[in-house]
Backbone bond lengths (Angstrom), bond angles and torsions (degrees), N, CA, C in turn:
res aa  C-N    CA-C-N  psi(-1)  N-CA   C-N-CA  omega(-1)  CA-C   N-CA-C  phi
1 X - - - 1.472 - - 1.525 110.41 -
2 X 1.339 115.37 -41.58 1.456 119.54 178.81 1.529 111.69 -61.97
3 X 1.342 115.58 -33.18 1.472 119.34 -179.88 1.510 110.72 -64.46
4 X 1.327 116.45 -42.90 1.467 120.03 179.16 1.530 111.22 -66.60
5 X 1.298 116.38 -36.18 1.461 119.72 178.02 1.524 110.98 -65.59
6 X 1.307 116.20 -37.83 1.471 120.09 177.82 1.531 111.01 -65.49
7 X 1.331 115.29 -44.03 1.473 118.78 178.83 1.522 109.93 -62.96
8 X 1.339 116.08 -42.75 1.464 120.40 179.58 1.522 110.85 -61.45
9 X 1.336 115.19 -43.26 1.466 119.95 -179.34 1.514 111.24 -66.44
10 X 1.343 116.91 -37.52 1.472 120.55 177.92 1.533 111.06 -63.28
11 X 1.323 115.01 -40.13 1.472 118.62 179.10 1.518 110.54 -65.44
12 X 1.338 116.77 -43.29 1.462 120.56 179.09 1.528 110.34 -61.99
13 X 1.319 116.53 -44.34 1.469 120.68 179.78 1.530 111.15 -62.81
14 X 1.336 115.25 -38.28 1.474 118.76 179.96 1.528 110.29 -63.81
15 X 1.346 116.02 -44.09 1.464 119.21 179.81 1.526 111.34 -65.66
16 X 1.343 116.94 -37.14 1.467 119.75 -179.65 1.519 110.88 -67.42
17 X 1.320 116.84 -41.15 1.463 121.43 -177.36 1.526 112.88 -76.10
18 X 1.341 116.19 -25.70 1.468 118.91 -173.47 1.523 112.51 -123.56
19 X 1.341 115.85 25.87 1.469 117.50 -176.11 1.526 112.33 -63.50
20 X 1.349 116.51 -33.58 1.471 118.96 178.49 1.523 110.16 -67.12
21 X 1.327 115.47 -46.75 1.466 119.87 179.60 1.524 111.06 -63.24
22 X 1.327 115.97 -39.40 1.463 119.88 178.21 1.530 111.34 -63.29
23 X 1.329 114.91 -42.93 1.463 118.92 179.46 1.509 112.19 -63.41
24 X 1.330 116.15 -44.16 1.466 120.08 179.24 1.526 111.64 -65.40
25 X 1.333 115.20 -40.49 1.468 118.58 179.24 1.516 111.22 -64.90
26 X 1.335 115.84 -41.76 1.460 119.88 178.54 1.526 110.72 -63.64
27 X 1.330 115.66 -40.16 1.466 120.28 177.54 1.518 110.76 -64.65
28 X 1.339 115.94 -41.96 1.467 120.92 177.59 1.526 110.79 -60.72
29 X 1.333 115.58 -39.92 1.461 120.33 -179.25 1.530 110.69 -64.59
30 X 1.334 116.15 -44.42 1.473 119.81 -178.70 1.526 110.89 -66.53
31 X 1.358 115.42 -48.48 1.472 119.04 -179.07 1.525 110.59 -63.13
32 X 1.356 115.64 -39.28 1.461 119.51 179.07 1.511 112.02 -60.67
33 X 1.328 117.15 -44.65 1.466 120.49 179.82 1.527 111.45 -66.03
34 X 1.340 116.02 -38.31 1.472 119.66 178.11 1.524 110.12 -63.95
35 X 1.337 116.61 -44.27 1.464 120.62 179.65 1.528 111.39 -64.64
36 X 1.327 116.74 -39.82 1.471 119.87 179.10 1.528 110.34 -63.05
37 X 1.333 117.35 -44.04 1.466 120.35 178.00 1.524 111.48 -63.11
38 X 1.344 115.56 -37.52 1.468 119.89 177.46 1.530 110.68 -65.84
39 X 1.325 116.13 -45.76 1.469 120.38 178.50 1.526 111.36 -63.70
40 X 1.328 115.89 -37.98 1.466 119.84 177.77 1.523 111.11 -60.45
41 X 1.327 115.94 -44.73 1.461 120.85 179.20 1.524 111.71 -64.07
42 X 1.357 116.34 -44.80 1.462 120.22 -179.93 1.523 111.41 -65.27
43 X 1.342 115.66 -42.91 1.460 120.07 179.83 1.525 111.41 -62.70
44 X 1.319 115.60 -42.74 1.455 119.99 179.75 1.528 111.18 -63.48
45 X 1.344 116.41 -42.06 1.464 120.35 179.23 1.519 111.84 -63.96
46 X 1.348 116.44 -42.19 1.458 120.51 -178.77 1.523 111.88 -68.31
47 X 1.336 115.62 -42.14 1.464 118.93 -178.99 1.518 111.81 -68.36
48 X 1.344 116.74 -33.16 1.455 120.12 179.10 1.529 111.79 -63.87
49 X 1.337 116.35 -27.60 1.465 120.20 177.88 1.523 111.84 -71.62
50 X 1.338 115.35 -23.89 1.470 119.68 -177.21 1.523 112.79 -102.68
51 X 1.316 116.86 -6.91 1.458 120.38 -178.39 1.516 109.36 -137.33
52 X 1.345 115.64 147.08 1.461 120.44 178.69 1.526 111.80 -101.78
53 X 1.339 115.80 17.47 1.459 119.85 179.41 1.524 109.84 -120.35
54 X 1.332 118.10 91.27 1.470 121.25 -177.00 1.525 113.82 -65.61
55 X 1.330 117.53 -23.72 1.470 120.00 -179.02 1.521 110.52 -65.09
56 X 1.336 117.24 -47.03 1.460 121.03 178.72 1.519 110.79 -63.76
57 X 1.320 116.91 -41.09 1.465 121.18 -179.94 1.525 110.91 -63.17
58 X 1.319 116.85 -41.21 1.463 120.89 178.61 1.524 110.82 -61.11
59 X 1.310 116.21 -42.81 1.462 119.94 179.84 1.523 111.54 -65.32
60 X 1.312 117.07 -43.89 1.468 120.31 -179.68 1.524 110.28 -61.40
61 X 1.322 117.09 -46.09 1.462 120.88 -178.97 1.528 111.47 -64.77
62 X 1.352 117.19 -36.82 1.465 119.96 179.11 1.528 111.16 -66.82
63 X 1.319 117.24 -43.73 1.467 120.82 -178.88 1.527 110.57 -64.66
64 X 1.329 117.21 -43.42 1.466 120.85 178.38 1.521 110.55 -63.29
65 X 1.319 116.72 -41.37 1.463 121.00 179.66 1.527 111.67 -62.05
66 X 1.322 116.76 -47.61 1.466 120.20 -179.54 1.527 111.11 -64.14
67 X 1.325 117.54 -37.69 1.468 120.76 -179.83 1.527 110.88 -65.75
68 X 1.334 117.14 -44.46 1.469 120.65 179.78 1.523 111.75 -65.69
69 X 1.320 116.83 -38.41 1.462 120.00 179.03 1.528 110.97 -66.39
70 X 1.325 116.64 -36.25 1.462 119.57 176.43 1.523 111.31 -64.62
71 X 1.336 115.91 -40.27 1.472 120.03 177.95 1.531 110.30 -63.34
72 X 1.331 116.64 -41.34 1.463 120.58 179.21 1.523 110.66 -62.87
73 X 1.321 117.65 -41.24 1.471 121.03 178.54 1.522 110.93 -63.04
74 X 1.337 117.80 -42.92 1.466 121.32 -179.93 1.534 111.10 -65.35
75 X 1.334 116.88 -40.44 1.465 120.30 177.32 1.526 110.62 -63.60
76 X 1.332 116.83 -39.38 1.463 121.19 179.25 1.527 111.11 -63.61
77 X 1.315 117.00 -42.22 1.467 120.59 177.28 1.527 110.99 -63.64
78 X 1.308 115.65 -40.09 1.475 120.21 179.70 1.530 110.66 -65.62
79 X 1.328 116.62 -40.61 1.467 120.30 -178.71 1.519 112.08 -68.11
80 X 1.337 117.53 -22.65 1.455 121.68 178.11 1.527 112.08 -83.87
81 X 1.320 114.88 0.83 1.457 118.87 179.97 1.505 113.35 85.32
82 X 1.320 116.40 11.43 1.464 120.60 179.59 1.525 109.57 -91.30
83 X 1.329 115.90 55.16 1.458 120.90 -176.29 1.521 111.94 -63.35
84 X 1.325 114.80 -38.72 1.454 118.36 -178.41 1.522 111.44 -63.45
85 X 1.328 114.70 -39.93 1.469 118.71 179.19 1.521 110.48 -65.99
86 X 1.348 116.35 -44.89 1.454 120.50 -179.85 1.519 111.01 -62.30
87 X 1.336 116.05 -46.45 1.467 119.76 -179.88 1.522 110.48 -64.26
88 X 1.327 116.00 -38.31 1.462 119.51 178.50 1.510 112.28 -63.66
89 X 1.348 115.68 -39.56 1.473 119.67 178.57 1.520 110.29 -62.71
90 X 1.343 115.86 -45.89 1.459 119.93 -178.66 1.528 111.34 -68.24
91 X 1.348 116.59 -40.55 1.466 119.94 -176.76 1.522 111.60 -69.54
92 X 1.320 115.52 -34.87 1.470 118.75 -177.01 1.523 112.72 -100.41
93 X 1.323 116.37 19.43 1.471 119.49 -177.52 1.519 111.43 -60.23
94 X 1.360 115.01 -40.14 1.459 118.44 -179.65 1.513 112.32 -64.56
95 X 1.340 116.32 -43.04 1.462 120.55 179.76 1.523 110.59 -66.14
96 X 1.342 114.87 -44.48 1.467 119.31 179.74 1.529 110.68 -61.39
97 X 1.336 115.89 -42.08 1.463 120.06 179.39 1.522 110.76 -59.89
98 X 1.335 115.72 -42.07 1.468 119.87 179.71 1.527 111.13 -64.47
99 X 1.345 115.70 -46.17 1.468 120.00 -177.84 1.515 111.15 -65.40
100 X 1.336 115.82 -48.03 1.469 120.30 179.89 1.528 110.76 -64.07
101 X 1.342 115.08 -40.70 1.455 119.03 179.30 1.516 112.29 -62.21
102 X 1.326 116.29 -37.62 1.466 120.04 178.65 1.529 110.76 -72.32
103 X 1.325 116.00 -42.47 1.468 120.03 -177.93 1.524 111.97 -69.26
104 X 1.320 115.48 -36.08 1.470 119.94 -178.87 1.530 109.46 -116.02
105 X 1.307 114.70 54.27 1.470 120.40 -175.04 1.521 112.05 -59.19
106 X 1.325 115.78 -42.91 1.461 119.72 -178.09 1.527 111.57 -64.94
107 X 1.346 115.86 -41.01 1.469 119.34 179.46 1.528 110.20 -64.22
108 X 1.345 115.74 -45.48 1.461 119.28 178.41 1.511 112.23 -63.63
109 X 1.326 116.37 -37.42 1.463 120.87 178.98 1.521 110.73 -64.53
110 X 1.332 115.65 -43.42 1.466 119.25 178.94 1.522 111.47 -66.91
111 X 1.353 116.20 -35.30 1.462 120.06 178.65 1.529 110.81 -64.10
112 X 1.340 116.72 -48.24 1.467 120.47 178.97 1.526 111.21 -64.69
113 X 1.336 116.47 -38.95 1.464 120.05 177.43 1.525 110.63 -63.54
114 X 1.338 116.20 -37.77 1.467 119.99 177.91 1.518 112.01 -63.78
115 X 1.344 116.37 -39.69 1.467 119.84 177.75 1.522 110.45 -62.83
116 X 1.334 116.12 -44.08 1.469 120.18 179.54 1.521 110.73 -62.43
117 X 1.335 116.71 -44.53 1.466 120.21 -179.95 1.520 111.39 -64.98
118 X 1.339 116.25 -37.47 1.458 120.01 -177.96 1.525 111.56 -66.07
119 X 1.325 117.38 -40.98 1.464 120.00 -175.86 1.533 112.31 -90.07
120 X 1.331 117.29 -27.29 1.461 119.74 176.15 1.522 111.19 -77.72
121 X 1.317 115.88 -31.25 1.472 124.17 175.16 1.528 113.51 56.08
122 X 1.340 118.49 59.92 1.470 119.09 175.10 1.527 112.49 -75.32
123 X 1.326 116.95 -12.32 1.458 121.37 176.26 1.518 109.41 -153.21
124 X 1.329 114.86 164.29 1.457 121.38 178.84 1.526 109.35 -129.81
125 X 1.304 115.68 172.47 1.465 120.07 179.89 1.527 109.56 -60.04
126 X 1.328 115.94 134.86 1.470 125.95 -179.36 1.528 113.41 76.99
127 X 1.334 118.47 4.40 1.457 120.16 173.13 1.526 109.76 -71.04
128 X 1.315 115.69 145.18 1.460 121.83 176.44 1.525 108.05 -90.74
129 X 1.350 117.03 114.79 1.463 120.76 -175.93 1.516 110.81 -127.96
130 X 1.328 114.49 165.96 1.458 121.73 174.54 1.515 108.01 -139.45
131 X 1.325 116.41 127.35 1.460 121.86 178.16 1.520 108.09 -138.03
132 X 1.333 116.04 118.42 1.455 118.73 -173.96 1.514 109.68 65.77
133 X 1.305 116.83 -125.55 1.471 120.60 176.57 1.526 111.76 -105.87
134 X 1.345 116.94 16.20 1.465 121.91 178.46 1.520 108.83 -100.99
135 X 1.329 115.33 128.34 1.465 121.81 -176.00 1.520 108.54 -134.19
136 X 1.347 116.90 122.69 1.457 118.60 -179.87 1.513 112.66 174.41
137 X 1.346 115.35 -166.38 1.455 122.37 -175.61 1.526 111.18 -102.76
138 X 1.318 116.27 136.43 1.465 121.37 179.40 1.523 108.84 -73.09
139 X 1.330 116.75 124.89 1.456 121.70 179.06 1.518 112.57 -107.98
140 X 1.326 117.62 -30.53 1.464 119.84 179.76 1.524 108.36 -168.97
141 X 1.332 115.52 160.48 1.461 121.63 173.56 1.518 108.07 -140.92
142 X 1.332 116.29 134.86 1.457 120.81 177.09 1.521 109.20 -127.27
143 X 1.329 116.57 -167.60 1.461 119.31 -172.64 1.526 112.81 -69.88
144 X 1.321 118.02 -12.70 1.467 119.14 -178.46 1.515 113.66 -117.11
145 X 1.321 118.03 -38.00 1.455 119.94 -170.81 1.515 112.30 -144.88
146 X 1.331 114.15 163.03 1.462 122.22 174.32 1.520 107.98 -110.71
147 X 1.321 116.44 131.09 1.462 121.57 -177.83 1.528 108.61 -95.80
148 X 1.321 115.55 123.33 1.464 122.19 -176.73 1.518 109.43 -121.99
149 X 1.316 116.17 132.81 1.462 122.45 176.06 1.532 108.25 -99.45
150 X 1.332 116.55 114.64 1.456 120.64 -178.74 1.527 110.31 -76.46
151 X 1.347 117.93 160.35 1.470 120.22 -179.49 1.517 114.23 -58.43
152 X 1.348 117.24 -24.90 1.466 119.23 179.19 1.524 112.47 -93.74
153 X 1.349 116.99 13.77 1.461 120.67 170.99 1.501 116.38 92.79
154 X 1.324 118.95 4.84 1.467 120.57 179.98 1.534 110.07 -83.43
155 X 1.345 115.55 142.25 1.465 121.52 173.83 1.520 108.55 -97.89
156 X 1.318 116.46 115.31 1.462 122.19 -177.81 1.527 108.96 -105.98
157 X 1.340 116.03 125.24 1.460 121.55 176.89 1.531 106.86 -97.92
158 X 1.324 115.62 95.35 1.461 121.90 -172.98 1.518 110.09 -96.09
159 X 1.359 118.40 118.87 1.470 120.22 178.53 1.519 111.97 -55.64
160 X 1.333 116.57 137.89 1.462 121.34 -176.18 1.517 112.51 -59.82
161 X 1.336 117.20 -34.76 1.457 119.96 -177.70 1.523 111.88 -64.51
162 X 1.330 117.28 -32.82 1.467 120.40 178.71 1.528 110.26 -66.18
163 X 1.331 116.59 -41.27 1.465 120.39 178.67 1.521 110.76 -63.44
164 X 1.337 115.95 -37.98 1.460 120.21 -178.03 1.526 111.56 -72.06
165 X 1.335 117.19 -29.40 1.462 120.73 -175.20 1.520 113.69 -89.31
166 X 1.327 117.46 -22.38 1.462 120.77 -176.54 1.524 110.48 -107.69
167 X 1.333 117.07 156.01 1.478 119.72 177.63 1.526 110.81 -57.86
168 X 1.311 115.88 135.67 1.458 122.07 -178.51 1.526 109.56 -114.03
169 X 1.320 115.77 125.10 1.459 121.41 177.23 1.527 108.60 -107.77
170 X 1.326 116.54 123.75 1.458 122.01 176.71 1.524 107.87 -112.54
171 X 1.340 116.05 113.86 1.460 120.71 -174.95 1.523 113.21 -89.54
172 X 1.314 117.80 -4.98 1.460 119.58 -173.54 1.521 113.90 -130.25
173 X 1.316 118.58 10.46 1.462 119.53 -173.63 1.524 112.25 -66.53
174 X 1.338 117.89 -33.70 1.463 120.02 179.46 1.523 112.29 -112.32
175 X 1.326 116.65 3.30 1.464 120.05 176.39 1.507 114.76 88.68
176 X 1.336 118.89 2.27 1.462 120.74 -176.66 1.522 111.04 -120.27
177 X 1.321 115.72 137.66 1.456 121.70 178.15 1.529 108.36 -141.77
178 X 1.348 115.45 130.07 1.462 119.40 -177.86 1.515 110.82 -103.54
179 X 1.324 114.29 136.91 1.459 120.76 173.50 1.524 109.10 -116.11
180 X 1.312 115.60 156.73 1.460 120.11 177.61 1.521 110.06 -151.49
181 X 1.317 115.24 155.04 1.462 121.28 175.31 1.526 108.86 -155.88
182 X 1.325 115.39 166.80 1.461 122.01 -175.46 1.525 110.36 -111.98
183 X 1.332 115.59 136.75 1.465 122.08 173.21 1.526 107.93 -121.03
184 X 1.326 117.15 129.29 1.467 121.24 179.36 1.515 111.39 -97.95
185 X 1.346 116.86 122.43 1.465 122.16 177.51 1.525 109.87 -109.43
186 X 1.322 115.10 155.16 1.452 121.18 -179.30 1.530 110.53 -75.65
187 X 1.346 116.00 149.80 1.462 120.22 179.64 1.528 112.47 -63.44
188 X 1.325 116.87 -23.23 1.459 119.58 179.90 1.516 113.93 -84.90
189 X 1.338 118.62 -5.09 1.463 121.98 -178.84 1.523 111.28 -81.09
190 X 1.327 115.08 160.23 1.470 121.71 173.15 1.536 107.22 -79.36
191 X 1.315 116.30 100.23 1.463 120.50 -173.65 1.524 111.63 -66.23
192 X 1.333 117.31 -37.66 1.468 120.45 179.88 1.522 110.76 -62.69
193 X 1.336 116.28 -42.27 1.466 120.39 177.55 1.532 110.41 -66.73
194 X 1.323 116.45 -37.97 1.455 119.92 178.22 1.522 112.06 -62.39
195 X 1.319 116.39 -43.38 1.467 120.45 179.04 1.523 110.57 -63.50
196 X 1.345 116.53 -42.66 1.466 120.42 179.16 1.528 110.99 -64.41
197 X 1.325 116.59 -40.43 1.469 120.70 179.40 1.528 110.42 -62.93
198 X 1.314 116.59 -44.62 1.463 120.91 -179.68 1.523 110.30 -63.59
199 X 1.334 116.33 -46.05 1.466 120.41 -177.22 1.524 111.16 -63.92
200 X 1.338 117.31 -43.73 1.467 120.37 178.63 1.524 111.42 -62.98
201 X 1.327 116.63 -38.37 1.465 120.94 -179.70 1.526 111.17 -66.81
202 X 1.319 116.89 -44.13 1.465 121.19 -178.96 1.522 110.68 -63.51
203 X 1.319 117.08 -41.63 1.473 121.01 -176.68 1.524 112.90 -69.86
204 X 1.321 118.31 -16.35 1.467 121.20 179.19 1.532 112.39 -82.78
205 X 1.313 117.43 -13.84 1.466 121.07 -172.16 1.529 110.51 -86.08
206 X 1.323 115.75 130.13 1.470 121.28 177.42 1.534 109.91 -65.30
207 X 1.311 114.82 136.87 1.458 120.27 -179.79 1.502 113.38 103.67
208 X 1.338 117.46 -20.01 1.466 121.45 176.05 1.520 108.51 -85.14
209 X 1.311 116.42 128.00 1.463 121.25 -174.91 1.526 111.96 -75.06
210 X 1.320 114.12 152.46 1.464 121.87 177.15 1.534 108.43 -116.29
211 X 1.325 117.31 -168.11 1.466 121.14 176.08 1.519 112.38 68.87
212 X 1.334 115.93 -131.66 1.467 120.34 -178.00 1.524 112.29 -63.93
213 X 1.311 116.33 -26.24 1.460 121.45 -178.96 1.530 111.34 -105.17
214 X 1.310 116.25 33.46 1.454 119.77 -177.15 1.528 111.25 -69.57
215 X 1.329 114.58 159.15 1.459 120.97 -178.54 1.528 110.71 -69.46
216 X 1.321 115.65 156.63 1.464 121.72 178.25 1.523 108.42 -137.10
217 X 1.337 115.63 141.58 1.465 121.96 177.97 1.521 107.55 -129.38
218 X 1.322 117.50 120.43 1.463 121.63 -175.07 1.529 110.19 -136.49
219 X 1.345 115.14 156.69 1.466 119.98 173.17 1.520 107.79 -75.08
220 X 1.302 115.68 124.51 1.462 120.35 -174.22 1.528 112.71 -98.57
221 X 1.342 115.82 -41.54 1.462 118.06 -173.55 1.526 110.11 -161.82
222 X 1.330 115.48 146.87 1.456 121.99 174.20 1.528 107.64 -104.45
223 X 1.322 115.99 105.58 1.458 119.79 -178.80 1.525 110.04 -98.77
224 X 1.307 116.43 -176.55 1.465 120.84 -177.59 1.520 111.67 -64.13
225 X 1.340 116.75 -39.78 1.469 120.38 -172.78 1.521 114.08 -109.57
226 X 1.337 118.32 -22.44 1.459 120.77 -173.63 1.525 111.76 -139.02
227 X 1.327 112.94 159.97 1.462 120.84 166.97 1.523 105.60 -99.29
228 X 1.313 117.03 111.32 1.465 121.40 -175.35 1.524 110.86 -82.68
229 X 1.316 115.24 123.98 1.462 122.84 178.89 1.522 108.80 -105.59
230 X 1.329 116.93 125.65 1.465 120.91 178.19 1.522 109.63 -95.26
231 X 1.329 116.06 129.03 1.462 122.97 179.37 1.531 107.85 -109.29
232 X 1.327 116.56 123.36 1.466 121.79 -179.26 1.521 109.36 -123.60
233 X 1.327 116.79 132.24 1.463 120.26 178.38 1.525 109.26 -149.09
234 X 1.336 115.14 157.66 1.469 122.28 -176.67 1.524 110.04 -113.90
235 X 1.359 114.66 149.13 1.458 120.73 173.05 1.530 108.85 -127.55
236 X 1.319 115.52 161.12 1.461 121.94 178.87 1.534 108.22 -98.74
237 X 1.334 116.72 109.47 1.460 120.11 -177.78 1.523 112.86 -73.40
238 X 1.338 117.42 -13.39 1.463 119.41 177.76 1.528 111.54 -73.86
239 X 1.338 116.89 -15.72 1.468 119.65 175.89 1.519 110.73 -66.38
240 X 1.306 115.34 -33.44 1.464 120.68 178.50 1.521 108.61 -162.20
241 X 1.337 116.25 141.60 1.463 120.40 175.88 1.522 111.12 -92.36
242 X 1.315 117.13 5.28 1.455 120.79 -177.48 1.524 110.97 -80.36
243 X 1.322 115.59 126.50 1.467 120.22 176.32 1.523 109.97 -63.61
244 X 1.332 117.65 -33.09 1.459 121.63 178.31 1.517 110.60 -62.41
245 X 1.341 117.00 -39.03 1.460 121.71 178.06 1.520 110.58 -61.48
246 X 1.340 116.30 -43.92 1.461 120.35 179.89 1.526 111.41 -63.94
247 X 1.333 115.94 -44.14 1.461 119.96 -178.88 1.526 111.55 -68.32
248 X 1.322 117.48 -31.57 1.464 119.65 -179.93 1.525 110.98 -66.79
249 X 1.344 116.62 -37.00 1.465 119.68 176.81 1.523 109.77 -65.14
250 X 1.321 116.49 -45.65 1.468 120.90 179.18 1.523 110.75 -60.28
251 X 1.321 116.98 -43.98 1.457 121.07 179.02 1.529 111.24 -63.45
252 X 1.340 115.32 -40.58 1.466 120.59 178.43 1.520 110.97 -61.44
253 X 1.316 117.04 -44.31 1.462 121.69 -179.91 1.525 110.29 -61.52
254 X 1.328 117.41 -49.38 1.457 121.10 -177.57 1.523 111.60 -63.06
255 X 1.319 116.70 -41.46 1.465 121.18 -179.53 1.528 111.11 -63.72
256 X 1.340 116.75 -47.09 1.471 120.14 -178.22 1.524 111.68 -66.68
257 X 1.339 117.03 -35.35 1.464 119.81 178.38 1.520 110.81 -63.09
258 X 1.328 116.94 -45.14 1.466 120.41 179.57 1.530 110.94 -63.32
259 X 1.334 116.84 -41.78 1.473 120.84 -179.57 1.523 110.86 -62.69
260 X 1.332 117.63 -47.16 1.468 121.23 -178.05 1.526 111.78 -66.08
261 X 1.323 117.40 -41.03 1.463 119.46 178.34 1.521 111.31 -63.92
262 X 1.331 115.69 -39.91 1.466 119.64 178.71 1.526 111.16 -65.80
263 X 1.340 117.01 -39.87 1.469 121.13 178.65 1.517 111.49 -60.91
264 X 1.310 117.01 -37.24 1.470 121.60 -176.70 1.525 112.24 -86.86
265 X 1.338 116.27 7.03 1.455 119.74 173.11 1.514 115.19 85.08
266 X 1.306 117.85 16.28 1.465 119.74 178.05 1.518 109.71 -78.03
267 X 1.325 114.18 137.73 1.462 120.49 179.09 1.527 108.60 -94.80
268 X 1.317 115.67 124.86 1.464 120.71 179.92 1.523 108.04 -105.08
269 X 1.333 116.86 88.76 1.473 120.08 -171.77 1.518 113.28 -73.76
270 X 1.300 114.64 155.74 1.461 121.57 172.54 1.525 108.08 -103.21
271 X 1.311 116.27 176.69 1.453 119.80 177.64 1.532 110.44 -63.10
272 X 1.307 115.04 139.67 1.460 120.56 -179.23 1.527 109.02 -104.03
273 X 1.313 115.98 128.46 1.459 121.45 178.64 1.523 108.73 -112.75
274 X 1.315 116.81 123.67 1.461 121.56 -179.53 1.530 108.94 -99.25
275 X 1.302 117.16 126.42 1.457 123.22 179.45 1.527 109.07 -113.58
276 X 1.305 116.62 125.00 1.462 121.88 178.97 1.523 109.96 -113.75
277 X 1.323 114.98 136.49 1.461 121.44 178.28 1.530 108.03 -112.41
278 X 1.315 117.38 111.36 1.448 121.72 -176.37 1.537 113.01 -91.42
279 X 1.337 116.20 -2.03 1.458 119.43 178.22 1.532 109.97 -83.92
280 X 1.289 117.65 128.61 1.465 121.78 178.97 1.527 109.85 -92.20
281 X 1.326 113.68 143.56 1.465 117.55 176.73 1.509 110.37 -67.34
282 X 1.323 117.84 138.83 1.463 122.69 178.49 1.523 110.21 -82.64
């Protein structure tokens, strides 16, 4: 009990003797953190004017901010006369890094993966991506995770390491996205006329690209009941980042194709099931 009283008394005496230094150090710590946050904001704003990749800029500003705050903390410890603690932190930084890295392997892995993603830039904010079974729009990336908004409104916090380890599909990086669907025509129909009808219908729809990215209609497969025609067309994802917009164009194309084929007398058969009854009537 006496030992605890001595420690308590030593702490009280330290605060009484160094209250001015403690106050100044605490003030320095607060002002330093405020200035670092201000510099982080200014740096991020300036860099964003020179770069079109906000993800990389966010990472750079975060790393600089954390480094400056660490320096401020070490200076504060030194000013309090805790030289041994400060020197110990610096001297054992390598050991601490190893221990912390081993204990928090997943956090460190996600941090390194985030740095790679930020500087490699396989996607940008509002890009439509797919990683694993997660499909949605990139909303933000930080040192641990990437935030994705799914088409049904869910916010998914996806660890950066998972994105780095699994195949990543970016549907909007170059502004082009291809859709396709199958139409089954009857063997008795004029297939050449059907292909021309489908192609003319698709090319009339706003949002379907022309030129190098023009639509294509080809025979895909000869099945038991139908001749399957594959319809392929491209859209410009830079017109809108909305998944609903993309699906509405696809729906419009499919609807108009069915209407035009029906108008021209094409039969769109379904699967035929043959039922045989081997029982004879008595």
